[in-house]
N, C-alpha and C positions, 0 to 999 in steps of 0.2 A: 240109151237116154231112156230107152222105157222099163227097163230094170229098174233105174234109180226112182223111176214114177212109182213103180209096183212097190218097191221098199219103203218110199214114202208113204204111202197108203197104207201100207201094213204097219208101220209105226203109228200114224196117226189112230188108228183102230186097235191099238193096241193099249192107249192110254186113254180112257174113258173120264168123262165128267160128266157126273149126274146133277140131277136138279136140286137134290137136296145138298148137294155140296156147295150149292151157292147162295148168298142172302137174298132175301125178297126185294130190299131196296140199298143203294149204295153202289159205291166203286169196290172191287175185289182185284184179287190176282191169285191165281193159282197156278203152282210150280210142278216141273216135272221130279221126280224122285232125288234127282240131281242137283235138285235145288235152284236150277236155269227157271226161269219163268216161259209158263206155258200160254196163259191168256191173262189179259187183262181188258177189262171191261165194266159197265155199270148196269143196274138194272132199277127200274123204277115201277112202283105198284108189281112185280114180277115181269116185267115185260123188258126187254133188250132196249136200250138208251145210250144213246153217245155213240161214241168209237172204240170200238173191239179191237185187239191187238193180239192175233196168233204167231207164237214164235217156234222155231225148229229147237230140236232138245240142244243144239250148239249153241244156242243164244242170239242166233239171227233172226230177224224177221220174216214169216211166213206169209201173214195175209193182216189188211186191215179193210173192217166192214163197219160202215156206219147204220144206226139206226135211230129212229124218232118213234118212240112209244111202239116200239115191239116192230114196225114197218123200216123195211129196208130201203134206203135213202142215199144218195149222194153218189159217190165214185168209190168202190171197192177194189182193191189192187191184192192180185196174190204172186209171190215171190218163188225161185226156186232157191236153193241152198246157198248157190253163189251170190244169190243177193240180186240177181236179174229178174225183170217183171216177166211173168208167164203168162199172165191172165188180168184183164181190166174190165168190169163190168160198170155201167152205168145206170144206176137203177132210177128209171124214169116212171111217170106216173102209169102204175098197171104193166108195164113191160119193163125190160132191160135189153142193152145194149153191149155187147160182148163183144171182145176181142182176144184171141189169146197171141204170143209172141212167140218167135222163134229164140233159140240159142243167141244168135246175132241181133237180137232186138228188131226185128222187122215183125209187124202186125199181119196178121193171115186169120181167116174164118171169122171175119166181121161180120154182124148182122144183127138183125133187129131194129129199132127204129133209124131214121135217117139223122146223123150228126149236125147238130147245129151249131159248134162250139168246140173249141178245142178240149181236151180231157189235159186234167192238170196230174 
């Protein structure tokens, strides 16, 4: 498991997106060299806006992040290459509540603010 995470991290580090690759406003998509989608997102006045989605090179969803005028908002979700939820972060006002998930889907390492509502 640790080796696959390390290889995934190395893969992410070898594919760079630079600020000059992105538009200053509007929706965009960046692809891997093989043509599969790497990232979809939106910028508004050079700030991240709306839902950003990251994909593994095999085309499976890797992460969903949400922004409002550049600020992290909502629930962010990260998935492993098998499509299972591996991390969930609730972006609360000035703080975040994070949970990691084991391969069987059980939450562990939950911390941060006290939960008052279920996650979606």
